[in-house]
C-alpha positions in Angstrom: 18.7 11.6 4.0 18.0 12.2 0.3 19.5 8.7 -0.3 18.0 7.1 2.0 14.5 8.0 1.1 15.1 6.8 -2.2 16.8 4.1 -0.3 13.3 3.0 1.7 10.8 4.1 -0.9 12.5 1.1 -3.1 12.4 -1.1 -0.8 8.6 -0.6 0.2 8.0 -0.6 -3.0 9.5 -3.4 -4.6 8.3 -5.6 -0.9 4.7 -4.2 -1.8 4.3 -5.0 -4.6 5.7 -8.5 -4.2 2.9 -9.2 -2.2 0.2 -7.5 -3.6 1.5 -10.1 -6.7 1.7 -12.9 -4.5 -2.3 -12.0 -3.4 -3.4 -11.4 -6.5 -2.1 -15.0 -7.6 -3.4 -16.5 -4.3 -6.8 -15.5 -5.5 -7.0 -13.3 -2.2 -6.7 -9.9 -4.3 -8.9 -9.0 -6.7 -6.9 -7.7 -10.2 -8.4 -4.0 -9.6 -6.8 -3.8 -5.8 -3.3 -5.4 -7.6 -3.6 -2.6 -10.1 -3.8 0.0 -7.9 -1.6 -0.8 -5.6 1.2 -1.5 -8.2 0.8 1.7 -9.7 0.3 3.9 -6.2 4.2 2.0 -5.7 5.8 2.7 -8.8 4.9 6.6 -8.9 6.0 6.4 -4.9 9.0 4.9 -5.9 9.7 7.2 -9.5 8.7 10.5 -7.4 11.7 9.1 -4.7 14.2 9.1 -7.5 13.2 11.9 -9.2 12.3 14.3 -6.1 12.8 16.9 -7.8 8.5 16.6 -8.7 7.9 16.3 -5.3 10.3 18.9 -4.1 8.6 21.5 -6.3 4.8 20.8 -5.0 6.8 21.0 -1.6 8.0 24.5 -1.7 4.9 25.6 -3.9 2.4 24.6 -1.1 4.8 25.7 1.9 8.1 27.8 1.1 10.2 25.4 2.7 13.3 24.0 1.8 14.6 21.2 0.4 15.1 19.5 4.0 11.6 19.9 4.9 10.9 18.9 1.9 12.8 14.9 2.2 11.5 14.9 5.7 7.3 15.4 3.9 8.5 13.1 1.1 9.5 10.3 3.7 6.9 10.9 6.2 4.2 10.3 2.6 6.0 7.0 2.0 5.8 5.6 5.9 1.7 6.9 5.2 1.4 5.4 2.1 2.8 1.6 3.5 1.0 2.7 7.0 -2.1 2.4 4.5 -1.2 -0.2 2.9 -1.2 -2.4 6.0 -4.4 -1.5 7.3 -6.2 -2.2 3.8 -4.2 -5.7 3.7 -5.4 -5.9 7.5 -8.9 -5.4 7.3 -9.1 -7.0 3.7 -7.7 -10.3 5.2 -10.3 -10.2 8.4 -13.3 -9.5 5.6 -12.5 -13.0 4.3 -12.0 -14.8 7.5 -15.3 -13.3 8.7 -17.1 -14.5 5.0 -15.7 -17.5 5.4 -17.0 -18.2 9.2 -20.0 -16.9 8.3 -20.6 -19.3 4.9 -19.6 -22.3 7.5 -21.9 -21.2 10.1 -25.0 -20.8 7.7 -24.4 -24.3 5.7 -23.7 -25.6 9.2 -27.2 -24.8 9.9 -28.9 -25.5 6.6 -27.4 -29.6 7.2 -28.5 -29.5 10.8 -32.2 -28.3 9.4 -32.1 -31.0 6.8 
């Protein structure tokens, strides 16, 4: 289970960092958001590779064993990934709405002339 968690975390981290970098290069993402998501996923990958940090934290918080800590770590990774996907979808929709409103505004201005 620990190796599967590491593989999943590294795969998702590489996927998210590459997607964020691609969006940053295409000017769809700001530098601040690019840095935030990159650092966040580097941290997640680090915690997945060195799980002792997370295990000691999880056992101190809830007096649970290592198996439960692995499950909690995997759940944390998936929740963070879902949060990233929701953020990206909302950001993309916000940009599309802004573009539509701008086009309608420009069209109205041109019609008034």
